[in-house]
Structures are given as structure tokens and as C-alpha cells.
N, C-alpha and C positions, 0 to 999 in steps of 0.2 A: 236729717232735719234738726237734730239736737245741736250739731255743730253750727249750722246756719243760724239757729236761734241765738246761740251765744255770740256769734259775730254781730248779729243785728242789735242785740242788747248792748254790746260794747260800743257800737256805732251811735245808737240813739239814746243811750243812758236809761234812766228810769222813766222817762216820759213815754206816754202811750204813743204808739206809732202803728199805722196800718200794715206795714211790712211785718212787724213782730206779730200782730194779731193774725195775719194770714199764715205766717209760718206755724203758729200754734194750731191753727186749724189743720194744716197739712200733717203736723206731728200727731194730732188727734186721729186723723185718718189712718196713719201708720199703726197706731196702737189698736185701732179697731181691727185692722187686717191681721194683727198679731193675736187678737182675741183678748186684749187687755182693755176692756171697756171702762174700767175705773180710771185708768190713767188717761184715756181718751176724754172722759168727762172732765177731768181736771184741766186738760188743755182747752177744751171747748168753753169751760167756765172762764178761764183766763182770757180767752179771745173775746168772749161776750163782755166782760168787764172793761176790757181795753176799748172795744168798739163803742160801748156806752159812754166811756170817758171822752172819746173822740167826737161822737155825734150827739151826745146829750139825750134829751127826751124825744128828739125828732126821729120818726120812723125811718129806718135806713135798711137797704138790702143786706148789708154786712151783719147787722144785728139779727135780722131774720135768719140769715144763714147759720149763725152760731146757735140760735135757738132751735132750728131744725136739726142740726147735728146733735145737739143735746137730746132732743126727742128720740132720734134714731138710736143713740147710745143707751138711753134709759130703756127703750123698748127691747133692745138686745139683752138687757139684764132682767127683763120681765117686769120692770117697774112701769106698767102701762099708765097709771094715773099721772105720774110725773112726765112720761113721754107725751101724753095728750096735752098736758098743761103747757109744756114747752112748745109743742107744735101749734097750739092755739095762739100762744103769745106771738109766734112768728108771723101770724096772719094779721096782727093788729097794726 
């Protein structure tokens, strides 16, 4: 996924794009599977910021998906208050 992410960034430049955000989520999942929750959180945060740039303040499933992924990652690290906060935000 890291190579794909580089290709997508080269194709779309610095502009937010749903393909890049989706790739970041997939990369985050890979880091979760490797047990590297901190790097997964970085990827999920980047995807969240990109989706918010694309969709603004309008509730969108992509934003909810990033928030839920963050909640799961924080829960895996034992940061339950942050996990709950992200999961609750995903429901808004």
C-alpha cells in the first residue's frame, strides 16, 4: 500500500483525493495487522483530515469510517476514553 500511496500522490499532487484517503485507510489496516497501532493512527488521522477537506462539515460515511477506525486503534492501545470519543463522533 505504501507504493500505491506514492503513486496516487504523484498522480493527484497535494490536493485531497478520495483514492488517497482510501489508500491511507488500507495502509492503516495493514499496520493494525502488524501490531503497529501508532502508525495506523497516523494513517487514519491523515485519511480523516483528507475526507474532512473533501466533504467539509457535512456528515459523510467516509468521515465516520475514519473515526471508527481511529476508535478501534485507540482501543487496541488501551486509550478507551479517546476510543469512545472517536466512535461517538462517527455516529454524529
